[in-house]
N, C-alpha and C positions, 0 to 999 in steps of 0.2 A: 565428538564433532570432528570433521575432517578439516584439512587445510584448505583455504580458499584458493580457487584456480587462477591466481595471478602469476607472477614469476615465483613459482612454488619453491624452487631451490634457494633463490635469494632470500625469500621470506623465512625459510627455515634457518639459513645461516645467521640472519639477524636475530632470530629468536634464541638460537643456541648461544651466541656471543653475550646477549643480555642476561640469559639465564646463568651463565658461568660467572658473571660479575656479581650476582646475588645482591643487587641494589634494592630490588623489590621482592616480596614473597613470590615463590614459584606459582602458587595457585592464582595470584592476581595477574601475573604475567601471562599465564595461559588464558585467563579470561579476556585480557586485552587483545590477544591474538585470535580469539574465537575458537580455541581448540580445547579438548579435554586434557586433563593431566596425564592420562594414559598415553595419548599421542605425543604430549610434550616430553615425557620421560623416554618414549621410544626414539624420538629424534635425538635427544642427548646421548642415549646409549649407542645408537648407530654411528653418530658423528665421532664419538670417542674411539670406536672400534675401527672405522673405515675411512674417517675423514669426510670430505665433501661427497665422495661417491656413495656413502651410506645414506645420504639424504635423497637420492634419486628414487622416485616412486617405483614400487615393486608390484608385480602381479599378485592378485589375491587367490589365484587358482591354486587349489591344493596340490601338493606334490604327488599324492597318491589318493585314489578314490576306490574304496573297497567294493562298491557296487558298479563300477565301470565295466562295460561289456568287453570281454576279452577279444583279442584279434582273431583267435581261432573260431569263436562263436560267430563273430561278424562275417568271417569268410564262409562259414556254413550257410548263413542267411543269404549271402550273395550267390553262393552256388545253387541253392534251392530256387532263388528268384530267377537266376539265369536259365536253369533247367525248365522252369514253369513261369514264363514271363507275365502271365495274366493272373496268377494266384496271388491273393492278397496277404496282408500281414497275419490275419487270424488263421488262415490255412497253413502258412509257413510255421507259425507257432505250434500248431497241432502236430506237424511233422517233427519238429524238434522234440516235443514231448514224447512222441512215439520212439524216437531214437535214444531216449534215456536222459535227455537234458531236463532235469527237474530241480528247481523251478526254471521254466523256460522264460526268456525275456518277454516283457509285456508287448502286446501287439503295437502299442504306440512307439516303443523303442525300435521294433523291427521296421515300422514305417519310416522312422527317421533314418535308419541305415539304408533302406531302399532308396529314399530320396537323396541322401548324401552321396551315394554311389552312382547316381544318375540312372537308376533303374525304374523310376516311377512312370506310370502311364498317365495319359490325360484323364482328368476326372470325368466320369460319365454322369450326365444329369439324371437324377432319380425321379421317379414318378411323384407327382404332388400328393396323391391320395395314398393312405396307408394300404399295405398289401396284406391280404388275408389268405393264408394257406389252407387248403383242404386236401384230404387224402383218404383213401380207403383203409380199412382197419388192419388188413392182413395182406401178405404177398399174394399175388396172382388173383386177387379179387377183380382187378382191372388192369389191362395193359393198354397203353396208348401207342398208336402206330401212325407214321406219316413219312412223306418224302421231304428231304431238306433241299428243295429246289434242285439246282444242278451245279456241278463244279466243272470248270473247263479243264481239259487235259490236252496234251499235244496230239492225241489220237481221237479226240471227240469229246463228248460230254459224259460225265459220271453223275448218276442220280443216287445219292446216299439214301438208303431206306433204313429207318430206325424204328425200334420197338423198345418201349420203356415200361417198367413195372411202376404202377402208380404209387404204391405204398413205400417202396424202398428206393425209387429212382434208379434201379439197377438197369443198365443197358443190356438188353437181352439179344439184340441183333443190330449190327451196323454193317450193311451190305452195300458194296459198290455195284450198282446195276447200270446197264447201258440205256435203259428206258424205264417207263412207268407201266409197262404192260403187265397183264395179269399173270402170264406164264412165269416170268421171273420172280414176281412177288410170291406166288404160291410155292415155288420151289424153295425159296429162302425161308418162308414161314414154316414149311414142313421140317426143315432142318432145325429151326428154333423149337418147334413143338417136340421133336424127338429128344432134344437135349434137356429142355426145361419143363416139359409137360404142357397141359392144356389149362388156360386161364378160365375164370368164370365168365368174363366179359372182355370185349375189346372196343376201344373207342377210336374213331378216325374222323377225318373231315369229310367234306362233300365233294372232293375232287376225284379225278381218275387215280387208281382203278377201283375206288370204293363206291362211287356213285356220282351222279351229275346234277340231278334236280329232284324235286319232290316226287315226281312220277317215275323216276328211274334211280331211286335212291339205293337200290341194291344191284350188285353185279355178281358174276360167277364166283368172285372171291368171297363176298359176304354170304352168299348162299352156301358155299363150302364151309365157312366158319359156323353157320347155323347147323349144318349137318354134323359138325363135330361137337355140338352142344354148347357152343360159345354164344353168349348174348352179344349181338352187334349193336353198337350205339354210334350214331352220327353226331358230331359236334354241332352246336348251333351255328347256322350260316352267318358269316361275317363277324364271328366272335372267336378269334384264335385263342383267347384266354381260356376257352373251354378245354383245350388241349395244352394248357399252360406249361406243364412239365416237359412236354415234347418241345415246345417252342424254346424254353430255357435251355434244354439240352442241345438244341440246334445252335443256339448262340455260343455255348461253350465249345461245341465242335468246331465252329467257324473260327473263334478266337484262338483256340489252342492248336488247330490242325489245318483245316482246309484252306485258310487264307494265308498260311505261313510259308508256302513254297510253290514251286512249279510241279505239275503232275504230268507224268509221261503217258500213262494209260490206265485202264481199269485194274490190271493186276498190281500196279504200283499203288493205286489208291487202296485196294483191299489189303495189301501188305501192311500199310501204315495204319489203316483202320484196326486191323487185328493187333497191332502193337500198342495203339493208343487206348483201346477199349478196356484192357485190364488196369491201366493207370487210372482211368476214370472210375472204374468200379471198386478197386481195391486200395488205391493209394491217395487219391484226391479227397481231402476232407470236404464234406458237403454241409454248407451252412444251414440248410433246412433240416438236416439230420443231427443238429447239435455238433457239427464238425466230425461226425463219424462217417464212415464210407458206406455207399450203397450195398457193398458185399456183406457188411456186418448185419444188415437187416433182411437180406433176401434169402429165401428158401425155395427150392424147386417145387413145382406143383405136384400134388398127390394124384392128379388125374393124368395118366399116361396117354400118349398119342396112339390111337387105334390103327392097326395095320389094315383093317377092313371097316368101312363105314357101316353103322347099324342101319337096317332097313327102316324106311319111313312108315310109321304106323300111327293111326288115329283111333280114338275110341270107337267102339262098335256103334253103328247107326249114325255116325257123324256125316254131315253134308260135305262131300269132297268133290273137287273138280281137278281135271288135268289141264295145265297151262299149255296152249298150243305153241307152235314155233314162232308165232307173231306176238307172244306174250299175253294172250287173251284167254278168258274162260267164258263158257256159256252158262248162264244162270237165270232161271225163271224167264226163259225166252229172250234174254238179252245177252249181249257180249260186253265184257268189261276188260279193260287193259289192266293187267297186274304187273307185268314186267317180264322182259325176255329172259332175265336171269333165272326165272322160275320155270322155264319151259321143260316139259316132260314130268318132273316130280309133281305129285298132287298137292293141292292146298286145301285147307279146311275153312268153311264158312260158318260163322256163328252170328246169330241175330243180335244186333246191337240195341241199345236202349231207345234210340230214335226210330220211330216207325219207318219201315222201308229201307233201313240201313243194316249192313252186314259187315262184321269185321272179318278180314281175311288173314289166316294164320298159316305160316309155314313152320311145321313142327310146333314149337312153343312161342315163336316170335310173331308178333302182329306186324304184317307187312303192308297192309292197305285196308281201306274201308270203302265199300261201294254203296252207292245210293241208287236203288232201283228206279227212283223217279228221275234221276239225272243220267243214268246209263254211263257214268264215268266214275272212277275211283277217286277218293279224296286222299290228300297227302297224309302220311303217317310219320311221326317222329316218336318212336317208342323209347323213352328214357326213364320211365317210372321205376322207382325202386333200385336205381343203380348208382346214384350220385349222392354225395354229401349234401346236407341242407344248405351248406355255404357255397355250393357250386354255382357258377354264373350261368349254367345252362337254363 
């Protein structure tokens, strides 16, 4: 039992004087003062050694703590947090483990250090519903592609175009473009294909330069991708979570780079993009990958980029039509709009299950469905067989 919080020093002095007179048993005296015999003997011992100063309350903090974080480790935590201000405690712990600090401090300890040193960021409100991840089973089964809006520079706008591997979250391309036109996109894509190979499928949203609406869902870019044997998938309109990994990558890009400084021009942006991308791919621990890096899971595609596109061939006897410059075909005495992106190359028509309906294919991709009774094509969103059953598409 402790001493009562009155005038503690005076109370202890009184107790010591009475105890030294030995008029009553020591145990009974301790009981009357509401303390244990251990505390009573401690008061006597300190008073005999130090006088009244020995009765002053002392801190119970241990002189040494065997598990206390060393100053050197704390400084390493501060240095990593300063270098990467938006990386959390679990990512920093993973970096310490990679550097050979085993066992590394707990994430909770690292969080305390970050907060105590004034390096904590405002807490971001999390979504109320649980998050379900879905991914393709191997690298290059699906790439996601999009523009991250635009970034202001002193010389105009920069449009970061990004390509991400669905399985590994590996950043395949981060290009600073002056606009969203097809010419620049195609040039950067060709560089990416030559370095990493050809994916099985690519998914993009419904904006320029990938497509604009259900009747003009394909452009010269998506037709070129089909010629390369890549399955083109458009995300569900008004559902950005369909390209969720790209959206999350864009948030990381903004937090760690694009919103952190003033940008001079496109070369300045590209220089910093090229510096940051290896950090994201090979150093930054990714929570969705059990805190491994995207580079640890990515492998280049086994399908090389062809120097010459293969000729367009359909089975012998197939019903084919050439798309004119206006994006239309003639079929059974009627004209049907297919899309200007398909002008010149032939398309194939296959009778559908519904009477009077025909599916329109460009190579192996279904690009439209026409109804001879309506004389207009129907919208097509061909995503079958390409997504996980958990996909929100």
